[in-house]
C-alpha positions as CSV (number, residue, x, y, z in Angstrom):
1,M,6.9,64.1,-47.2
2,F,6.1,66.4,-43.9
3,L,8.2,68.4,-41.8
4,M,7.3,69.4,-38.8
5,Y,8.9,72.2,-37.2
6,V,8.2,72.3,-33.2
7,D,9.0,75.4,-30.6
8,E,7.6,75.6,-26.6
9,S,6.2,78.1,-24.5
10,G,6.7,78.5,-20.8
11,D,7.8,75.4,-19.1
12,C,7.4,72.0,-17.9
13,G,7.7,72.8,-14.4
14,I,5.2,72.1,-11.8
15,A,6.2,72.6,-8.2
16,K,7.6,76.3,-8.2
17,S,7.1,76.9,-11.9
18,R,6.6,80.5,-13.0
19,T,4.5,79.5,-15.9
20,D,1.2,78.3,-15.7
21,Y,0.8,76.9,-19.4
22,F,3.3,74.8,-21.1
23,V,2.5,74.8,-25.0
24,L,4.0,73.3,-27.4
25,S,3.6,73.8,-31.4
26,G,4.1,72.4,-34.3
27,L,4.2,74.3,-38.2
28,V,4.2,71.6,-40.6
29,V,5.2,71.8,-43.9
30,H,5.2,69.5,-47.1
31,E,8.6,68.4,-49.0
32,L,6.9,69.9,-52.1
33,R,6.2,73.4,-50.9
34,W,9.0,73.8,-48.5
35,L,11.1,76.0,-50.4
36,E,7.5,77.9,-51.6
37,C,7.1,78.9,-47.7
38,L,10.9,79.5,-47.4
39,N,10.8,82.0,-49.8
40,Q,7.8,83.4,-48.5
41,L,9.6,83.8,-45.2
42,V,12.8,85.7,-46.7
43,D,10.3,88.1,-48.4
44,F,8.6,88.9,-45.2
45,R,11.6,89.5,-43.8
46,Q,13.1,92.1,-46.0
47,R,9.8,93.5,-45.7
48,M,11.0,93.5,-42.2
49,R,14.3,95.1,-42.9
50,A,13.6,97.6,-45.1
51,A,10.3,98.7,-42.2
52,F,12.1,98.4,-39.2
53,G,15.9,97.7,-39.5
54,L,15.7,94.2,-38.7
55,K,18.7,92.4,-40.1
56,L,17.6,88.6,-42.0
57,R,20.4,86.9,-39.5
58,E,18.6,88.2,-36.2
59,E,16.6,85.6,-34.8
60,I,12.4,86.8,-33.9
61,H,12.6,84.8,-30.8
62,A,8.8,86.4,-30.0
63,G,9.0,85.9,-25.5
64,A,12.8,87.3,-25.3
65,Y,11.9,89.8,-28.2
66,L,10.1,92.0,-26.3
67,T,11.5,91.7,-22.4
68,R,15.3,90.4,-23.3
69,P,15.6,92.1,-26.8
70,G,19.5,92.3,-26.3
71,S,20.8,94.3,-29.5
72,L,17.3,95.4,-30.8
73,I,16.4,97.4,-28.6
74,R,17.7,99.6,-31.4
75,I,14.2,99.2,-32.4
76,K,10.9,100.5,-30.3
77,K,8.9,98.3,-28.1
78,N,6.1,98.7,-30.4
79,D,7.2,98.2,-33.0
80,R,9.2,94.9,-32.3
81,L,5.2,94.6,-31.2
82,T,3.7,95.2,-34.8
83,I,6.5,92.4,-36.6
84,L,5.0,90.1,-34.1
85,R,1.6,91.0,-35.4
86,L,2.6,90.9,-39.2
87,F,4.5,87.9,-38.6
88,A,1.6,85.5,-37.6
89,E,-0.3,87.6,-40.3
90,E,2.4,86.6,-43.0
91,L,2.2,82.7,-41.3
92,A,-1.7,82.9,-41.7
93,S,-1.8,83.9,-45.5
94,M,0.9,80.9,-45.8
95,E,-1.8,77.8,-47.0
96,S,1.2,74.7,-47.0
97,L,1.3,75.5,-43.5
98,S,-0.4,74.0,-40.8
99,A,-0.2,74.5,-37.1
100,I,-0.8,71.3,-34.4
101,N,-0.9,72.9,-31.0
102,V,-0.6,71.9,-27.6
103,I,-1.7,73.2,-24.4
104,V,-1.0,71.5,-20.7
105,D,-3.0,73.2,-17.6
106,K,-0.6,73.0,-14.8
107,S,-3.4,73.8,-13.0
108,G,-4.1,70.7,-10.6
109,K,-1.6,68.8,-11.7
110,P,0.4,66.1,-9.5
111,D,3.8,67.2,-8.8
112,D,5.0,64.0,-10.3
113,Y,2.9,64.7,-13.6
114,D,5.3,64.7,-16.6
115,V,4.6,67.7,-18.2
116,F,7.5,67.2,-21.1
117,E,6.4,63.7,-21.7
118,N,2.7,64.3,-21.8
119,A,2.8,67.5,-24.2
120,W,5.1,65.6,-27.0
121,R,3.3,62.3,-26.4
122,A,0.0,64.1,-28.1
123,L,1.5,66.5,-30.5
124,I,3.3,63.3,-31.9
125,Q,0.5,61.7,-31.9
126,R,-1.6,64.5,-33.5
127,F,1.1,64.7,-36.5
128,Q,0.6,60.8,-37.4
129,N,-2.8,60.8,-37.2
130,T,-3.4,64.1,-39.6
131,I,-0.5,62.1,-41.8
132,S,-2.1,58.7,-41.9
133,H,-5.8,60.5,-42.5
134,R,-4.3,63.1,-45.1
135,N,-5.4,65.9,-43.3
136,F,-2.8,68.0,-43.9
137,P,-3.0,70.4,-46.9
138,G,-0.8,69.9,-49.5
139,P,0.3,66.8,-51.9
140,T,-1.4,63.7,-50.1
141,N,0.5,60.5,-51.2
142,P,-0.8,56.6,-49.9
143,D,2.4,56.5,-47.8
144,E,3.4,59.7,-46.4
145,R,6.0,60.0,-44.1
146,G,6.9,62.8,-41.2
147,I,9.7,64.1,-39.7
148,L,10.4,66.2,-36.7
149,F,12.6,69.6,-36.5
150,P,12.5,70.4,-33.0
151,D,14.1,74.0,-31.1
152,D,16.6,72.6,-28.9
153,T,14.8,70.7,-25.9
154,D,16.1,67.5,-23.8
155,N,16.9,65.9,-27.1
156,K,17.9,62.6,-25.0
157,K,14.4,62.1,-23.5
158,L,12.6,63.7,-26.7
159,R,14.9,61.0,-28.3
160,V,14.0,58.3,-26.1
161,L,10.5,59.1,-26.7
162,L,10.1,58.9,-30.2
163,R,11.7,55.3,-30.2
164,K,9.5,54.2,-27.7
165,M,6.2,55.4,-29.4
166,R,7.4,53.1,-32.4
167,K,7.4,49.9,-30.3
168,Y,4.6,50.6,-28.2
169,N,1.7,53.1,-28.6
170,P,-0.8,52.6,-25.9
171,I,-3.8,54.5,-26.9
172,P,-7.3,54.4,-25.0
173,N,-10.4,53.0,-26.4
174,R,-13.1,55.9,-27.0
175,A,-15.3,54.2,-24.4
176,R,-12.5,55.0,-21.7
177,Q,-12.4,51.4,-21.5
178,G,-8.8,49.5,-22.1
179,Y,-5.6,50.2,-24.7
180,R,-5.0,49.8,-28.2
181,D,-1.1,49.6,-28.9
182,M,-0.7,51.8,-32.2
183,P,3.2,52.2,-32.8
184,L,4.2,55.2,-34.6
185,A,4.3,54.5,-38.2
186,S,4.7,57.5,-40.0
187,I,7.1,59.2,-38.3
188,I,10.5,58.4,-39.6
189,E,14.3,59.1,-38.2
190,D,15.1,60.5,-34.7
191,P,14.4,64.4,-34.2
192,N,16.8,66.5,-36.4
193,F,17.2,69.1,-33.5
194,R,17.8,73.0,-35.2
195,R,18.7,75.8,-33.0
196,S,16.1,78.9,-33.7
197,D,18.3,81.4,-34.9
198,D,19.5,79.1,-37.5
199,S,15.7,78.3,-39.0
200,Y,12.7,80.4,-39.6
201,F,10.7,78.0,-39.6
202,V,11.3,77.8,-35.4
203,Q,11.2,80.7,-35.3
204,A,8.0,80.4,-36.8
205,A,6.9,77.9,-34.9
206,D,7.7,80.1,-32.0
207,L,5.9,82.7,-33.1
208,V,2.7,80.1,-32.9
209,A,3.4,78.5,-29.4
210,F,3.9,82.3,-27.8
211,T,0.9,84.1,-29.2
212,L,-1.3,80.8,-27.2
213,Y,0.4,80.8,-24.1
214,Q,-0.2,84.9,-24.6
215,K,-4.0,84.5,-25.3
216,H,-4.2,82.5,-22.3
217,A,-1.9,84.4,-19.8
218,P,-1.0,87.4,-20.8
219,N,1.7,89.9,-19.8
220,C,1.2,93.5,-18.5
221,Y,2.7,94.9,-21.9
222,I,0.5,92.5,-24.1
223,R,-2.4,93.3,-22.1
224,K,-1.6,97.2,-22.6
225,K,-1.2,96.7,-26.4
226,G,-4.4,94.7,-27.0
227,A,-2.3,91.9,-28.1
228,R,-3.8,89.1,-26.2
229,N,-6.1,87.9,-29.5
230,Y,-2.5,87.8,-32.2
231,F,-3.3,84.0,-32.2
232,D,-6.7,84.2,-33.0
233,K,-5.1,85.6,-36.9
234,L,-3.5,82.0,-37.0
235,E,-7.0,80.5,-37.5
236,P,-6.7,79.6,-41.2
237,I,-3.1,77.8,-40.5
238,L,-4.4,75.8,-37.7
239,C,-4.9,72.0,-37.6
240,K,-8.2,72.1,-36.3
241,V,-8.7,68.0,-36.6
242,A,-6.0,67.9,-33.9
243,S,-9.3,67.8,-31.9
244,K,-12.5,68.5,-32.9
245,S,-13.7,69.5,-29.2
246,D,-11.5,72.7,-29.4
247,P,-12.4,75.7,-31.9
248,Y,-9.1,75.8,-32.3
249,G,-8.3,72.5,-32.8
250,L,-6.3,73.0,-28.9
251,V,-5.0,69.7,-27.8
252,R,-5.8,70.6,-24.3
253,L,-4.3,68.2,-21.5
């Protein structure tokens, strides 16, 4: 069984949105490697506690972490950015992880373009495809399945979308003429929504999404500190088969 933890960066709006992009990142781990990865994340957090005073129960929520740190204001902003860099490097060292990334460029999209549905549909389909082609690292069984663990989002809309894709899932033909109906067969159950402050894996997915967004639209502080390319540090775990036309495997919409 493959578990995909999902978080986002940016918003789903088109008209009057404050973000130019919407990013959806799924961090995938096999159930047989889950505990090993969790232990490494806990070990990383223990090192961050020793070095910077970041408590194990405190959330690394990358965007707010820099701009609205709350009680984490006690940690210098530059140190908080260092923790993000070290977090990215830690994830890159975890050979059992794989990150699928979808990025929606909102420029030129009509007002009725459904950012949420299109991004999630693309992410779920790549998760399905990668499982069925046995392209994730780790154990490979002929009948592997996957399950979603998203951060709190539009829960009902996502649940309805996933159920719909199990019944009817039109995929454009490569010749771009017509469609094939390919209902999901490898994704089981409804999404199991998790609060990011209760899951180190969701926080890791948030870090992936944040660094990808900042690579495309860095804020002033990220530009000033030369942190725009932190996403590149994640290259060893990027699921490049998700989009073979992109060097990072990004699914661009």
